[in-house]
C-alpha atoms as an extended CHARMM CRD file, in Angstrom:
* protein
*
       203  EXT
         1         1  MET       CA            -17.4230000000      -33.5280000000        6.0740000000  PROA      1               0.0000000000
         2         2  SER       CA            -18.9500000000      -35.2930000000        9.1400000000  PROA      2               0.0000000000
         3         3  VAL       CA            -21.8750000000      -34.1140000000       10.9220000000  PROA      3               0.0000000000
         4         4  THR       CA            -19.4090000000      -33.7530000000       13.7300000000  PROA      4               0.0000000000
         5         5  GLY       CA            -17.3290000000      -31.3970000000       11.5400000000  PROA      5               0.0000000000
         6         6  HSD       CA            -20.2180000000      -29.4660000000       10.7560000000  PROA      6               0.0000000000
         7         7  ASN       CA            -21.1970000000      -29.0500000000       14.4200000000  PROA      7               0.0000000000
         8         8  ARG       CA            -17.7750000000      -28.1540000000       15.3490000000  PROA      8               0.0000000000
         9         9  LEU       CA            -17.7290000000      -25.2950000000       12.6960000000  PROA      9               0.0000000000
        10        10  ALA       CA            -21.0480000000      -24.0200000000       13.8820000000  PROA      10              0.0000000000
        11        11  LEU       CA            -19.9940000000      -24.0220000000       17.5290000000  PROA      11              0.0000000000
        12        12  LEU       CA            -16.8450000000      -22.1170000000       16.9840000000  PROA      12              0.0000000000
        13        13  ALA       CA            -18.5450000000      -19.8060000000       14.5230000000  PROA      13              0.0000000000
        14        14  ILE       CA            -21.0000000000      -18.9400000000       17.2430000000  PROA      14              0.0000000000
        15        15  PHE       CA            -18.2510000000      -18.6270000000       19.8690000000  PROA      15              0.0000000000
        16        16  LEU       CA            -16.3030000000      -16.0610000000       17.4550000000  PROA      16              0.0000000000
        17        17  LEU       CA            -19.4930000000      -13.9640000000       16.9730000000  PROA      17              0.0000000000
        18        18  ILE       CA            -20.1920000000      -13.7500000000       20.5170000000  PROA      18              0.0000000000
        19        19  ALA       CA            -16.6250000000      -12.6470000000       21.3920000000  PROA      19              0.0000000000
        20        20  THR       CA            -16.4990000000      -10.3060000000       18.7910000000  PROA      20              0.0000000000
        21        21  LEU       CA            -19.7320000000       -8.6640000000       19.7280000000  PROA      21              0.0000000000
        22        22  GLY       CA            -18.6780000000       -8.4360000000       23.3500000000  PROA      22              0.0000000000
        23        23  TRP       CA            -15.4390000000       -6.7310000000       22.1190000000  PROA      23              0.0000000000
        24        24  VAL       CA            -17.3600000000       -4.0560000000       20.0150000000  PROA      24              0.0000000000
        25        25  LEU       CA            -20.0000000000       -3.2830000000       23.0060000000  PROA      25              0.0000000000
        26        26  LEU       CA            -17.2440000000       -2.8430000000       25.5220000000  PROA      26              0.0000000000
        27        27  TYR       CA            -14.5230000000       -0.8960000000       23.3500000000  PROA      27              0.0000000000
        28        28  TRP       CA            -15.3200000000        0.2250000000       19.9910000000  PROA      28              0.0000000000
        29        29  SER       CA            -16.8970000000        3.5480000000       19.5850000000  PROA      29              0.0000000000
        30        30  PRO       CA            -16.5170000000        4.6400000000       15.7050000000  PROA      30              0.0000000000
        31        31  ALA       CA            -17.1290000000        8.1750000000       14.9300000000  PROA      31              0.0000000000
        32        32  VAL       CA            -18.9010000000        7.3370000000       11.7300000000  PROA      32              0.0000000000
        33        33  GLN       CA            -20.9290000000        4.5450000000       10.2620000000  PROA      33              0.0000000000
        34        34  THR       CA            -21.5110000000        4.6550000000        6.6960000000  PROA      34              0.0000000000
        35        35  THR       CA            -22.7790000000        2.5720000000        3.7660000000  PROA      35              0.0000000000
        36        36  LEU       CA            -20.3380000000        2.1140000000        0.7710000000  PROA      36              0.0000000000
        37        37  ASN       CA            -21.4360000000        1.9970000000       -2.8570000000  PROA      37              0.0000000000
        38        38  LEU       CA            -19.7670000000       -1.1010000000       -4.4280000000  PROA      38              0.0000000000
        39        39  ARG       CA            -19.4100000000       -1.9220000000       -8.0490000000  PROA      39              0.0000000000
        40        40  GLU       CA            -22.2430000000       -4.3430000000       -9.3050000000  PROA      40              0.0000000000
        41        41  ARG       CA            -19.9880000000       -6.3570000000      -11.4110000000  PROA      41              0.0000000000
        42        42  PRO       CA            -16.5030000000       -6.6060000000      -10.1890000000  PROA      42              0.0000000000
        43        43  ARG       CA            -14.0550000000       -7.5930000000      -12.9310000000  PROA      43              0.0000000000
        44        44  GLY       CA            -11.1190000000       -8.6220000000      -10.7470000000  PROA      44              0.0000000000
        45        45  GLY       CA             -7.7920000000       -9.0770000000      -12.3280000000  PROA      45              0.0000000000
        46        46  ASP       CA             -4.1260000000       -9.4480000000      -11.7110000000  PROA      46              0.0000000000
        47        47  PHE       CA             -1.8790000000       -7.2410000000       -9.6710000000  PROA      47              0.0000000000
        48        48  VAL       CA              1.3560000000       -6.8210000000       -7.8210000000  PROA      48              0.0000000000
        49        49  LEU       CA              1.6400000000       -5.8090000000       -4.2020000000  PROA      49              0.0000000000
        50        50  ASP       CA              4.4260000000       -6.0920000000       -1.2780000000  PROA      50              0.0000000000
        51        51  SER       CA              4.7250000000       -8.5240000000        1.2390000000  PROA      51              0.0000000000
        52        52  HSD       CA              7.4260000000       -8.9550000000        3.9720000000  PROA      52              0.0000000000
        53        53  ALA       CA              9.3330000000      -11.5380000000        1.3480000000  PROA      53              0.0000000000
        54        54  GLY       CA              9.2210000000       -9.0790000000       -1.4620000000  PROA      54              0.0000000000
        55        55  PRO       CA              6.7670000000       -8.4320000000       -4.2430000000  PROA      55              0.0000000000
        56        56  VAL       CA              3.7180000000      -10.7630000000       -4.7260000000  PROA      56              0.0000000000
        57        57  SER       CA              1.7620000000      -11.1270000000       -7.8360000000  PROA      57              0.0000000000
        58        58  LEU       CA             -1.9130000000      -12.6570000000       -8.1070000000  PROA      58              0.0000000000
        59        59  GLN       CA             -0.3970000000      -14.4380000000      -11.3190000000  PROA      59              0.0000000000
        60        60  GLN       CA              2.1820000000      -16.5280000000       -9.3680000000  PROA      60              0.0000000000
        61        61  PHE       CA             -0.7680000000      -18.2720000000       -7.7780000000  PROA      61              0.0000000000
        62        62  ARG       CA             -2.0810000000      -19.6350000000      -10.9630000000  PROA      62              0.0000000000
        63        63  GLY       CA             -3.3220000000      -23.1310000000      -10.0710000000  PROA      63              0.0000000000
        64        64  LYS       CA             -4.5890000000      -22.3910000000       -6.9340000000  PROA      64              0.0000000000
        65        65  VAL       CA             -7.6740000000      -20.9970000000       -5.6060000000  PROA      65              0.0000000000
        66        66  VAL       CA             -7.3570000000      -17.6940000000       -3.7450000000  PROA      66              0.0000000000
        67        67  ALA       CA             -9.5120000000      -15.9700000000       -1.2220000000  PROA      67              0.0000000000
        68        68  LEU       CA             -8.7880000000      -12.4000000000       -1.2050000000  PROA      68              0.0000000000
        69        69  TYR       CA             -9.8920000000       -9.9360000000        1.4260000000  PROA      69              0.0000000000
        70        70  PHE       CA             -9.4410000000       -6.0840000000        1.6370000000  PROA      70              0.0000000000
        71        71  GLY       CA             -9.1550000000       -4.6730000000        5.2540000000  PROA      71              0.0000000000
        72        72  TYR       CA             -6.4780000000       -3.2960000000        7.8270000000  PROA      72              0.0000000000
        73        73  THR       CA             -4.9640000000       -4.7960000000       11.0510000000  PROA      73              0.0000000000
        74        74  GLN       CA             -6.3880000000       -2.2920000000       13.3780000000  PROA      74              0.0000000000
        75        75  CYS       CA            -10.0370000000       -3.1590000000       12.2100000000  PROA      75              0.0000000000
        76        76  PRO       CA            -11.7820000000       -3.5400000000       15.4470000000  PROA      76              0.0000000000
        77        77  ASP       CA            -14.3750000000       -6.3560000000       14.3320000000  PROA      77              0.0000000000
        78        78  VAL       CA            -15.2110000000       -6.7440000000       10.7380000000  PROA      78              0.0000000000
        79        79  CYS       CA            -11.6930000000       -8.1180000000        9.5920000000  PROA      79              0.0000000000
        80        80  PRO       CA            -11.1850000000      -10.4030000000       12.5900000000  PROA      80              0.0000000000
        81        81  THR       CA            -14.5340000000      -11.8300000000       12.0690000000  PROA      81              0.0000000000
        82        82  SER       CA            -14.0350000000      -12.4340000000        8.2240000000  PROA      82              0.0000000000
        83        83  LEU       CA            -10.7340000000      -13.7390000000        8.7850000000  PROA      83              0.0000000000
        84        84  GLY       CA            -11.9990000000      -16.0060000000       11.5290000000  PROA      84              0.0000000000
        85        85  PHE       CA            -14.6650000000      -17.4800000000        9.5690000000  PROA      85              0.0000000000
        86        86  LEU       CA            -12.0980000000      -17.9380000000        6.6890000000  PROA      86              0.0000000000
        87        87  SER       CA             -9.5020000000      -19.8470000000        8.8030000000  PROA      87              0.0000000000
        88        88  LEU       CA            -12.6020000000      -21.8840000000       10.2910000000  PROA      88              0.0000000000
        89        89  ALA       CA            -13.2000000000      -22.9510000000        6.8660000000  PROA      89              0.0000000000
        90        90  VAL       CA             -9.8730000000      -23.7250000000        5.6150000000  PROA      90              0.0000000000
        91        91  ASN       CA             -8.9520000000      -25.6410000000        8.7020000000  PROA      91              0.0000000000
        92        92  GLU       CA            -11.3310000000      -28.4270000000        7.3610000000  PROA      92              0.0000000000
        93        93  LEU       CA             -9.6540000000      -28.4900000000        4.2260000000  PROA      93              0.0000000000
        94        94  SER       CA             -7.4520000000      -31.8270000000        3.6530000000  PROA      94              0.0000000000
        95        95  ALA       CA             -3.7210000000      -31.6560000000        3.0750000000  PROA      95              0.0000000000
        96        96  GLU       CA             -4.3950000000      -31.8930000000       -0.6580000000  PROA      96              0.0000000000
        97        97  GLU       CA             -6.9280000000      -29.2610000000       -0.8430000000  PROA      97              0.0000000000
        98        98  LEU       CA             -4.9020000000      -26.8920000000        1.3180000000  PROA      98              0.0000000000
        99        99  ALA       CA             -1.8550000000      -27.2730000000       -1.2730000000  PROA      99              0.0000000000
       100       100  GLY       CA             -4.2650000000      -25.7140000000       -3.7220000000  PROA      100             0.0000000000
       101       101  PHE       CA             -5.4210000000      -22.7660000000       -1.6400000000  PROA      101             0.0000000000
       102       102  GLN       CA             -3.7280000000      -19.2970000000       -0.9150000000  PROA      102             0.0000000000
       103       103  GLY       CA             -5.2900000000      -16.3950000000        1.2150000000  PROA      103             0.0000000000
       104       104  LEU       CA             -4.3160000000      -12.8930000000        0.5550000000  PROA      104             0.0000000000
       105       105  PHE       CA             -5.1880000000       -9.9880000000        2.8940000000  PROA      105             0.0000000000
       106       106  VAL       CA             -4.7860000000       -6.7770000000        1.4460000000  PROA      106             0.0000000000
       107       107  SER       CA             -4.1980000000       -3.8020000000        3.9070000000  PROA      107             0.0000000000
       108       108  VAL       CA             -5.8210000000       -0.6800000000        2.7180000000  PROA      108             0.0000000000
       109       109  ASP       CA             -3.8980000000        1.0520000000        5.6280000000  PROA      109             0.0000000000
       110       110  PRO       CA             -0.3890000000        1.0990000000        4.6160000000  PROA      110             0.0000000000
       111       111  GLU       CA              0.4640000000        4.2180000000        6.7050000000  PROA      111             0.0000000000
       112       112  ARG       CA              0.5030000000        1.8870000000        9.8700000000  PROA      112             0.0000000000
       113       113  ASP       CA              0.4220000000       -1.7640000000        8.6170000000  PROA      113             0.0000000000
       114       114  SER       CA              4.1560000000       -2.5970000000        8.2290000000  PROA      114             0.0000000000
       115       115  LEU       CA              4.8510000000       -5.4960000000        6.0650000000  PROA      115             0.0000000000
       116       116  ALA       CA              6.1690000000       -7.3840000000        9.3010000000  PROA      116             0.0000000000
       117       117  HSD       CA              3.1800000000       -6.7440000000       10.8810000000  PROA      117             0.0000000000
       118       118  LEU       CA              1.1290000000       -7.8920000000        8.1050000000  PROA      118             0.0000000000
       119       119  GLN       CA              3.0610000000      -11.2000000000        7.8880000000  PROA      119             0.0000000000
       120       120  SER       CA              2.1640000000      -12.0360000000       11.6920000000  PROA      120             0.0000000000
       121       121  TYR       CA             -1.3780000000      -10.9640000000       11.2320000000  PROA      121             0.0000000000
       122       122  GLY       CA             -2.1600000000      -13.1760000000        8.3660000000  PROA      122             0.0000000000
       123       123  ALA       CA             -0.4550000000      -15.7830000000        9.7600000000  PROA      123             0.0000000000
       124       124  TYR       CA             -2.1470000000      -15.5030000000       13.1440000000  PROA      124             0.0000000000
       125       125  PHE       CA             -5.5620000000      -16.6980000000       11.3900000000  PROA      125             0.0000000000
       126       126  HSD       CA             -3.8590000000      -19.2410000000        9.1890000000  PROA      126             0.0000000000
       127       127  PRO       CA             -0.2850000000      -20.0040000000        7.8260000000  PROA      127             0.0000000000
       128       128  SER       CA             -2.0320000000      -19.8850000000        4.4040000000  PROA      128             0.0000000000
       129       129  ILE       CA             -2.9020000000      -15.9460000000        4.6270000000  PROA      129             0.0000000000
       130       130  LEU       CA             -0.4180000000      -13.6870000000        3.3670000000  PROA      130             0.0000000000
       131       131  GLY       CA             -0.6750000000      -10.0060000000        4.2190000000  PROA      131             0.0000000000
       132       132  ILE       CA              0.1600000000       -7.6180000000        1.5870000000  PROA      132             0.0000000000
       133       133  THR       CA             -0.0700000000       -3.9600000000        0.6980000000  PROA      133             0.0000000000
       134       134  GLY       CA              1.3440000000       -1.0520000000       -1.3140000000  PROA      134             0.0000000000
       135       135  ASP       CA              0.7610000000        2.5800000000       -1.6900000000  PROA      135             0.0000000000
       136       136  LYS       CA             -2.5070000000        4.2500000000       -2.4950000000  PROA      136             0.0000000000
       137       137  ALA       CA             -1.5280000000        4.7520000000       -6.2570000000  PROA      137             0.0000000000
       138       138  ARG       CA             -1.3960000000        0.8560000000       -6.3400000000  PROA      138             0.0000000000
       139       139  LEU       CA             -4.0950000000        0.0290000000       -4.0380000000  PROA      139             0.0000000000
       140       140  ASP       CA             -6.9510000000        2.1780000000       -5.3990000000  PROA      140             0.0000000000
       141       141  PRO       CA             -7.0980000000        0.5780000000       -9.1030000000  PROA      141             0.0000000000
       142       142  ILE       CA             -7.1120000000       -2.9590000000       -7.5260000000  PROA      142             0.0000000000
       143       143  VAL       CA             -9.7630000000       -2.0740000000       -4.8090000000  PROA      143             0.0000000000
       144       144  GLU       CA            -12.0240000000       -0.7620000000       -7.7950000000  PROA      144             0.0000000000
       145       145  SER       CA            -11.4130000000       -3.7340000000      -10.0430000000  PROA      145             0.0000000000
       146       146  TYR       CA            -12.6270000000       -6.2100000000       -7.4190000000  PROA      146             0.0000000000
       147       147  GLY       CA            -15.8110000000       -3.7350000000       -6.5930000000  PROA      147             0.0000000000
       148       148  ALA       CA            -14.3140000000       -2.8960000000       -2.9960000000  PROA      148             0.0000000000
       149       149  ALA       CA            -14.4120000000        0.3320000000       -1.4100000000  PROA      149             0.0000000000
       150       150  TYR       CA            -12.5160000000        2.1510000000        1.5520000000  PROA      150             0.0000000000
       151       151  ARG       CA            -11.9270000000        5.5120000000        3.2120000000  PROA      151             0.0000000000
       152       152  LYS       CA            -10.2260000000        7.0600000000        6.2040000000  PROA      152             0.0000000000
       153       153  VAL       CA            -12.8170000000        8.1630000000        8.8910000000  PROA      153             0.0000000000
       154       154  GLU       CA            -11.4570000000       10.4950000000       11.7010000000  PROA      154             0.0000000000
       155       155  SER       CA            -12.3070000000        8.8840000000       15.1520000000  PROA      155             0.0000000000
       156       156  ALA       CA            -11.9090000000       10.2930000000       18.7400000000  PROA      156             0.0000000000
       157       157  SER       CA            -10.7420000000        6.5570000000       19.5510000000  PROA      157             0.0000000000
       158       158  ALA       CA             -6.8040000000        5.9950000000       20.5540000000  PROA      158             0.0000000000
       159       159  MET       CA             -6.3160000000        4.5370000000       17.1770000000  PROA      159             0.0000000000
       160       160  GLY       CA             -6.7560000000        8.2280000000       15.6390000000  PROA      160             0.0000000000
       161       161  TYR       CA             -8.5400000000        7.1800000000       12.5180000000  PROA      161             0.0000000000
       162       162  LEU       CA            -10.3990000000        4.1400000000       11.3640000000  PROA      162             0.0000000000
       163       163  ILE       CA            -10.8760000000        2.8390000000        7.8850000000  PROA      163             0.0000000000
       164       164  ASP       CA            -14.5420000000        2.5640000000        6.5680000000  PROA      164             0.0000000000
       165       165  HSD       CA            -14.2430000000       -0.6880000000        4.1720000000  PROA      165             0.0000000000
       166       166  SER       CA            -16.0770000000       -3.0760000000        2.2830000000  PROA      166             0.0000000000
       167       167  SER       CA            -16.4280000000       -6.6580000000        4.0010000000  PROA      167             0.0000000000
       168       168  GLU       CA            -16.6110000000       -8.9850000000        0.9660000000  PROA      168             0.0000000000
       169       169  THR       CA            -14.5190000000      -12.0560000000        0.4130000000  PROA      169             0.0000000000
       170       170  TYR       CA            -13.4590000000      -12.6310000000       -3.3400000000  PROA      170             0.0000000000
       171       171  LEU       CA            -12.7690000000      -16.1530000000       -4.2670000000  PROA      171             0.0000000000
       172       172  ILE       CA            -10.5260000000      -16.4550000000       -7.4300000000  PROA      172             0.0000000000
       173       173  ASP       CA            -10.3460000000      -19.5500000000       -9.4150000000  PROA      173             0.0000000000
       174       174  ARG       CA             -7.2080000000      -21.3490000000      -10.4350000000  PROA      174             0.0000000000
       175       175  ASN       CA             -6.9720000000      -19.4970000000      -13.6200000000  PROA      175             0.0000000000
       176       176  GLY       CA             -6.9530000000      -16.1720000000      -11.9120000000  PROA      176             0.0000000000
       177       177  VAL       CA            -10.7260000000      -15.3750000000      -12.6860000000  PROA      177             0.0000000000
       178       178  LEU       CA            -12.8880000000      -13.9960000000       -9.9380000000  PROA      178             0.0000000000
       179       179  ALA       CA            -15.3660000000      -16.6340000000       -9.5340000000  PROA      179             0.0000000000
       180       180  GLU       CA            -17.3660000000      -15.9640000000       -6.4120000000  PROA      180             0.0000000000
       181       181  VAL       CA            -17.9270000000      -12.7040000000       -4.0170000000  PROA      181             0.0000000000
       182       182  LEU       CA            -19.0530000000      -13.6640000000       -0.5760000000  PROA      182             0.0000000000
       183       183  ALA       CA            -20.7530000000      -11.3130000000        1.5740000000  PROA      183             0.0000000000
       184       184  HSD       CA            -19.4400000000      -10.5800000000        5.3670000000  PROA      184             0.0000000000
       185       185  GLY       CA            -20.8740000000      -12.9910000000        7.6000000000  PROA      185             0.0000000000
       186       186  THR       CA            -20.9830000000      -16.0040000000        5.4020000000  PROA      186             0.0000000000
       187       187  PRO       CA            -20.9610000000      -18.9220000000        7.6370000000  PROA      187             0.0000000000
       188       188  PRO       CA            -17.6550000000      -21.0830000000        7.5290000000  PROA      188             0.0000000000
       189       189  VAL       CA            -19.6490000000      -24.1290000000        6.2200000000  PROA      189             0.0000000000
       190       190  ASP       CA            -20.8120000000      -21.9650000000        3.1520000000  PROA      190             0.0000000000
       191       191  LEU       CA            -17.0780000000      -20.6030000000        2.8450000000  PROA      191             0.0000000000
       192       192  LEU       CA            -15.8140000000      -24.2320000000        2.9690000000  PROA      192             0.0000000000
       193       193  ALA       CA            -18.3640000000      -25.5560000000        0.4290000000  PROA      193             0.0000000000
       194       194  ALA       CA            -17.3610000000      -22.4620000000       -1.9720000000  PROA      194             0.0000000000
       195       195  LEU       CA            -13.8830000000      -23.1750000000       -1.6900000000  PROA      195             0.0000000000
       196       196  ARG       CA            -14.4130000000      -27.0130000000       -2.3140000000  PROA      196             0.0000000000
       197       197  ARG       CA            -16.4410000000      -26.2450000000       -5.4730000000  PROA      197             0.0000000000
       198       198  LEU       CA            -13.5780000000      -24.1630000000       -6.9300000000  PROA      198             0.0000000000
       199       199  LEU       CA            -10.6100000000      -26.5780000000       -5.7320000000  PROA      199             0.0000000000
       200       200  ALA       CA            -12.6520000000      -29.4300000000       -7.5150000000  PROA      200             0.0000000000
       201       201  GLN       CA            -12.4530000000      -27.3260000000      -10.8990000000  PROA      201             0.0000000000
       202       202  PRO       CA             -9.5590000000      -28.3240000000      -13.1660000000  PROA      202             0.0000000000
       203       203  GLN       CA             -7.4640000000      -25.3900000000      -14.1630000000  PROA      203             0.0000000000
């Protein structure tokens, strides 16, 4: 990627951070702020959840690099920032690279996140990001296997409740193996480099 490309990513990332911080300072007043305990060695693995177009299995994306993220559409700041950074990175992929990529946004708030809404939410950030979810009985084993965590937190806000959730991005290689876990706030340039490392690997 050219120096100009790097500068553009950096400027967009800074703008997104400033916009998100402004939103949080003006509008968000969470009832509880917690630190979640995460698994030290997430194992990952296959799963099946629901999308607007029907069941989606991780296995169907063999041959592609998958970026997996757990969150919910009414998340006031963390999810938009993470997905925004991911979209900035994905926008820098070539057409050939993009053909080998799939984003999955797993909602841990199936009560409020309809499949139709998840479709539009994922596509808002990038057409390659698919929103999926399922009931708690199916979600919880998947969340645990990837070392993630979430819980409902009652709130005095108009939303009624928030979801306190972990915010890592999980990169799965072409063989369906969890390859990298990227911390929240990983810069788009680093996300892009991680995606390209995995895209360059043979299946």
